[in-house]
C-alpha positions in Angstrom: 1.9 -2.6 9.1 4.5 -0.7 11.1 2.2 -0.7 14.2 2.6 -4.5 14.5 6.4 -4.3 14.7 8.1 -5.0 18.1 8.2 -2.0 20.3 12.0 -1.3 19.9 11.5 -1.2 16.1 8.6 1.2 16.4 10.6 3.4 18.7 13.4 3.5 16.2 11.0 4.7 13.5 9.3 7.3 15.8 12.6 9.2 15.8 12.2 9.8 12.0 11.1 13.3 11.0 8.7 12.6 8.2 8.5 16.1 6.6 12.3 16.3 6.4 12.7 12.7 5.3 15.5 12.0 7.8 16.6 11.2 11.3 17.6 14.6 12.8 20.6 14.6 15.0 18.8 15.7 18.2 16.6 12.6 17.9 19.6 10.2 17.4 21.4 11.1 20.6 20.2 8.7 23.3 18.3 6.4 21.0 20.2 3.4 22.1 18.8 3.8 25.6 15.3 4.4 24.1 15.5 1.1 22.2 16.7 -0.9 25.2 13.9 0.6 27.3 11.4 -0.5 24.6 12.9 -4.0 24.7 12.4 -4.0 28.5 8.8 -3.1 28.2 8.3 -5.9 25.8 10.0 -8.3 28.2 7.8 -7.1 31.0 4.7 -7.7 28.9 5.9 -11.2 28.1 6.7 -11.9 31.8 10.4 -12.4 30.9 11.4 -9.5 33.2 10.3 -8.7 36.7 10.5 -5.7 39.0 11.2 -5.8 42.7 11.5 -2.5 44.6 12.1 -0.5 41.5 14.8 -2.9 40.5 14.9 -5.3 37.5 15.4 -9.0 37.4 15.4 -11.6 34.6 12.6 -14.2 34.8 12.7 -17.7 33.5 10.2 -17.1 30.6 12.1 -16.8 27.4 11.1 -13.9 25.2 10.6 -15.7 21.9 12.8 -15.5 18.8 13.3 -11.7 18.3 17.1 -11.5 18.5 17.2 -8.1 20.0 14.8 -9.0 22.8 16.8 -12.2 23.4 20.0 -10.2 23.6 18.6 -7.7 26.2 17.0 -10.6 28.2 20.3 -12.5 28.4 22.0 -9.4 29.7 19.6 -8.9 32.6 20.6 -9.8 36.1 19.5 -13.0 37.9 19.0 -11.1 41.1 17.3 -7.7 41.4 19.5 -4.8 40.5 19.1 -1.2 39.5 17.8 -0.4 36.1 20.3 2.2 35.0 23.3 -0.1 34.2 21.2 -2.3 32.0 19.9 0.7 30.0 23.1 2.7 29.9 26.2 0.5 29.6 25.3 -1.2 26.4 23.1 1.5 24.8 25.6 1.9 22.0 25.0 -1.7 20.9 21.3 -1.3 20.4 21.1 0.6 17.2 22.6 -1.9 14.8 20.5 -5.0 15.6 17.3 -3.1 15.5 18.2 -1.3 12.3 19.2 -4.6 10.7 15.9 -6.2 11.7 14.0 -3.3 10.1 16.1 -3.6 6.9 15.5 -7.4 6.8 11.7 -6.8 7.0 11.9 -4.3 4.1 10.9 -1.4 6.3 14.0 0.6 5.5 17.0 0.5 3.2 20.5 0.8 4.5 23.1 3.2 2.9 25.3 1.5 0.3 28.3 3.1 1.8 28.7 4.3 5.3 31.6 6.6 4.7 33.7 8.3 7.4 30.9 10.1 9.2 29.9 8.6 12.5 26.3 9.3 11.5 26.7 7.5 8.2 24.8 4.4 9.4 21.8 6.6 10.2 21.3 7.8 6.6 18.7 5.2 5.9 15.7 5.3 3.6 12.3 4.6 5.2 10.2 2.9 2.6 6.8 4.1 3.8 7.0 7.4 5.7 3.3 7.7 6.1 3.2 4.6 8.2 5.7 6.3 10.5 3.4 9.3 10.7 0.6 6.9 11.8 2.9 5.5 14.5 3.6 9.1 15.7 -0.1 9.9 15.7 -0.8 6.8 17.9 1.9 7.9 20.4 0.6 11.5 20.4 -3.0 10.3 20.9 -2.0 8.2 23.8 -0.7 11.3 25.5 -2.9 14.1 24.3 -6.3 12.7 23.3 -7.7 12.8 26.8 -8.2 9.0 26.9 -7.9 7.3 30.3 -4.4 5.8 30.4 -5.8 2.6 32.0 -7.8 2.0 28.8 -4.7 2.2 26.5 -2.4 -0.7 25.5 0.8 -0.6 27.5 2.9 -0.5 24.3 1.1 2.7 23.1 1.6 4.3 26.5 5.2 3.3 26.3 5.6 4.9 22.8 4.5 8.2 24.3 6.2 8.1 27.7 9.6 6.8 26.5 9.9 9.3 23.6 8.8 12.1 26.0 11.7 11.2 28.4 14.1 11.3 25.5 12.7 14.6 24.2 12.0 13.1 20.8 11.0 16.2 18.8 9.6 14.2 15.9 6.8 13.0 18.2 6.3 15.9 20.7 7.5 19.5 20.4 9.1 21.4 23.3 6.0 23.6 23.4 3.7 20.5 23.7 5.8 19.0 26.5 5.4 22.3 28.4 1.8 23.0 27.6 0.5 19.5 28.6 2.9 18.9 31.5 0.2 17.9 34.0 -1.5 15.5 31.6 1.8 13.9 30.7 2.6 13.5 34.4 -0.6 11.4 34.8 0.4 9.2 31.8 3.9 8.8 33.2 2.6 7.8 36.6 0.4 5.1 35.0 3.4 3.7 33.1 5.4 3.6 36.4 2.8 1.3 37.9 3.4 -1.2 35.0 7.2 -1.0 34.9 8.3 0.7 38.1 11.8 2.3 37.9 12.3 2.1 34.2 11.2 5.6 33.2 13.4 7.3 35.8 16.4 5.2 34.8 15.8 6.1 31.1 15.6 9.8 32.0 18.8 9.6 34.0 20.6 7.7 31.3 19.5 10.1 28.6 20.4 13.3 30.5 23.8 11.8 31.3 24.5 11.1 27.7 23.3 14.4 26.4 25.2 16.2 29.2 28.5 14.6 28.1 27.9 14.7 24.4 27.6 10.9 24.3 24.7 8.5 23.5 25.5 7.9 19.9 24.8 4.4 18.5 26.6 2.6 15.8 
């Protein structure tokens, strides 16, 4: 079940447009930051990451055997520092390990040939698109169902909040983001109490990448 995958892998799949059977370009830009943010939420849940004054610090608890989580954990600072650098500087390295983990689990199939296009590695085949649709519904329900955010699992809140910050249109349309603005603010505020500083850093990183035409993963 895709809903049991680690959060970074679910966030990768949330960017898939099911009815078009592809990852649309607008949802690829900035996805590296999105995946690293997802890893940081998982590390916070595992008490492998701490926050002090809206800064991030690595804790002693190792995150298990997921190689992407271990990679991100190893890159975190031993003393509290601002989030942005740890989201932004290595965002371009996030796509490949997460994609390879999904391929290894049989969730997607990689292209036989990448070709010359910088987007060639994103032309993957998702084996069960309907499970992606289920993930997208869970993210949407976390934001739009009217449920109390305090009653929701943090990973489901994160699926909604992080994709909203990256304007992931396969999950929320522009019109929905505008129409439900006040409700979404409440959800974001709840997320901020759990992982203070991460959401704002993700927004700043995403806007910086989109403004300069960067943010493409490998």
